[in-house]
C-alpha positions in Angstrom: -37.7 3.2 9.4 -37.2 0.3 6.9 -35.3 1.0 3.5 -37.8 -0.8 1.1 -41.4 -1.1 0.8 -41.8 -4.8 0.4 -39.9 -4.8 3.9 -42.5 -2.5 5.4 -45.6 -4.9 3.6 -43.7 -8.1 5.4 -43.4 -6.4 8.9 -47.2 -5.1 8.8 -48.4 -8.7 7.6 -46.4 -10.3 10.3 -47.7 -8.2 13.0 -50.9 -8.6 11.5 -51.1 -12.6 11.4 -49.6 -12.3 15.1 -52.4 -10.4 16.4 -54.9 -12.5 14.9 -52.7 -15.9 16.3 -52.4 -14.5 19.7 -54.6 -16.5 22.3 -54.5 -13.7 25.3 -54.6 -10.2 24.4 -54.4 -7.7 27.2 -54.5 -4.1 26.8 -51.0 -3.1 27.1 -50.2 -5.3 24.2 -53.3 -4.0 22.3 -51.7 -0.5 22.7 -47.9 -1.5 21.7 -49.6 -3.7 18.8 -51.3 -0.2 17.4 -48.8 2.2 17.9 -46.4 -0.2 15.9 -49.0 -0.8 13.1 -49.5 2.8 12.9 -45.7 3.5 12.8 -45.4 0.9 10.0 -48.4 2.4 8.2 -47.1 5.8 8.2 -43.8 4.4 7.1 -45.5 2.6 4.4 -47.7 5.5 3.6 -44.4 7.6 3.5 -42.7 5.4 1.0 -45.5 5.2 -0.9 -45.6 9.0 -1.7 -42.0 9.0 -2.4 -42.5 6.4 -5.0 -45.3 8.4 -6.7 -43.0 11.3 -6.5 -40.2 9.4 -8.6 -43.1 7.9 -11.0 -44.1 11.2 -11.5 -40.3 12.2 -12.6 -40.0 9.2 -14.7 -43.3 10.1 -16.5 -42.0 13.3 -17.2 -38.8 11.9 -19.0 -40.9 9.4 -20.9 -43.0 12.6 -22.1 -39.8 14.5 -23.2 -38.6 11.0 -24.9 -41.9 10.7 -27.0 -41.4 15.0 -27.8 -37.8 14.0 -29.1 -39.1 10.8 -30.8 -41.9 12.9 -32.4 -39.0 15.7 -33.5 -36.8 13.5 -34.9 -39.6 11.6 -37.0 -40.7 14.9 -38.4 -36.8 15.9 -39.3 -36.6 12.3 -41.1 -39.6 12.8 -42.9 -38.1 15.9 -44.1 -35.2 14.2 -45.2 -36.9 11.4 -46.9 -38.8 14.2 -48.8 -35.5 16.0 -49.8 -34.1 12.6 -50.9 -37.1 11.5 -52.9 -37.3 14.8 -54.3 -33.4 15.1 -55.8 -34.1 11.6 -56.9 -37.0 12.5 -59.1 -35.4 15.5 -60.0 -32.6 13.6 -61.4 -35.0 10.8 -62.9 -36.9 13.5 -64.7 -33.9 15.7 -66.2 -32.1 11.9 -67.4 -35.5 11.0 -69.1 -35.7 14.5 -70.9 -32.1 14.6 -72.2 -32.2 10.8 -73.1 -29.1 10.0 -70.6 -29.8 6.7 -69.5 -26.2 6.0 -67.5 -23.9 8.1 -65.7 -20.5 6.3 -64.5 -18.1 8.2 -62.1 -15.2 7.0 -59.7 -17.5 6.3 -56.7 -20.8 5.4 -58.2 -23.0 4.7 -61.4 -26.5 6.1 -61.9 -28.5 4.2 -64.1 -31.8 5.2 -65.4 -33.7 1.2 -66.2 -37.2 0.4 -67.2 -39.4 -0.4 -64.5 -41.6 -3.7 -64.2 -45.1 -3.6 -65.7 -47.4 -2.6 -62.6 -51.4 -3.9 -62.3 -53.7 -1.3 -61.9 -57.3 -2.5 -60.6 -59.9 -0.7 -62.4 -62.9 -2.6 -61.3 -62.2 -5.2 -58.7 -65.9 -6.5 -59.0 -65.1 -7.5 -62.6 -62.2 -9.9 -61.7 -62.6 -13.7 -61.9 -63.4 -15.3 -58.7 -60.0 -17.6 -59.1 -58.2 -14.1 -58.8 -59.4 -13.1 -55.6 -58.8 -13.4 -52.1 -61.0 -13.8 -49.1 -60.2 -13.3 -45.9 -62.2 -14.3 -43.0 -61.4 -13.0 -39.2 -62.8 -14.4 -36.3 -62.8 -12.4 -32.9 -64.9 -12.9 -30.0 -67.1 -10.0 -29.0 -65.8 -9.3 -25.6 -68.5 -6.4 -24.5 -71.4 -8.7 -25.5 -69.8 -11.7 -23.8 -69.0 -10.1 -20.4 -72.6 -8.5 -20.5 -74.0 -11.7 -20.6 -72.1 -13.3 -18.1 -73.0 -10.3 -16.2 -76.4 -10.9 -16.4 -75.9 -14.8 -14.9 -76.3 -16.1 -18.5 -73.9 -19.2 -19.1 -71.7 -18.9 -22.1 -69.7 -21.7 -22.9 -66.3 -21.0 -23.7 -65.9 -17.9 -21.5 -65.8 -16.9 -17.8 -65.6 -13.8 -16.0 -62.4 -13.4 -13.8 -61.5 -10.9 -11.5 -58.8 -8.6 -12.8 -55.9 -7.5 -10.9 -56.9 -4.1 -8.7 -55.7 -0.9 -10.6 -53.7 1.5 -9.0 -55.4 5.3 -9.5 -52.9 8.6 -8.6 -54.7 12.0 -8.8 
């Protein structure tokens, strides 16, 4: 049995090509060819099954990694919320006591005035020169496909055969 799936595929194709190119074919050659092709097909199927088993194990690892990422993201959000709570607690109390600066050996805490911030109260009243208009051009893939499938000519678009999908149930 061959080690790699691509080697089995290559042997299978070469055998099929040899059968197609044979000028004279007798019954014993056909029997030998059939046995060899069945053996290759069995080897191919065994390899394919093993590949799917490995894929499933990899998928389990991917799921475990996704779960760990979600757990770590939740933990990160909790830590960031704590940091923000401490920051707001300190800011609020410095403001209440009128303390604007605290210096120590390792860092300095400063309560600084923030820059003015714009709040839009009614967007429709703003002058046109202060409004940006965004336009997005996006082909309607589903409608283009529908027209092409119905035989209609759509300039700038064609239907192409896509790569075959692998379905594992």
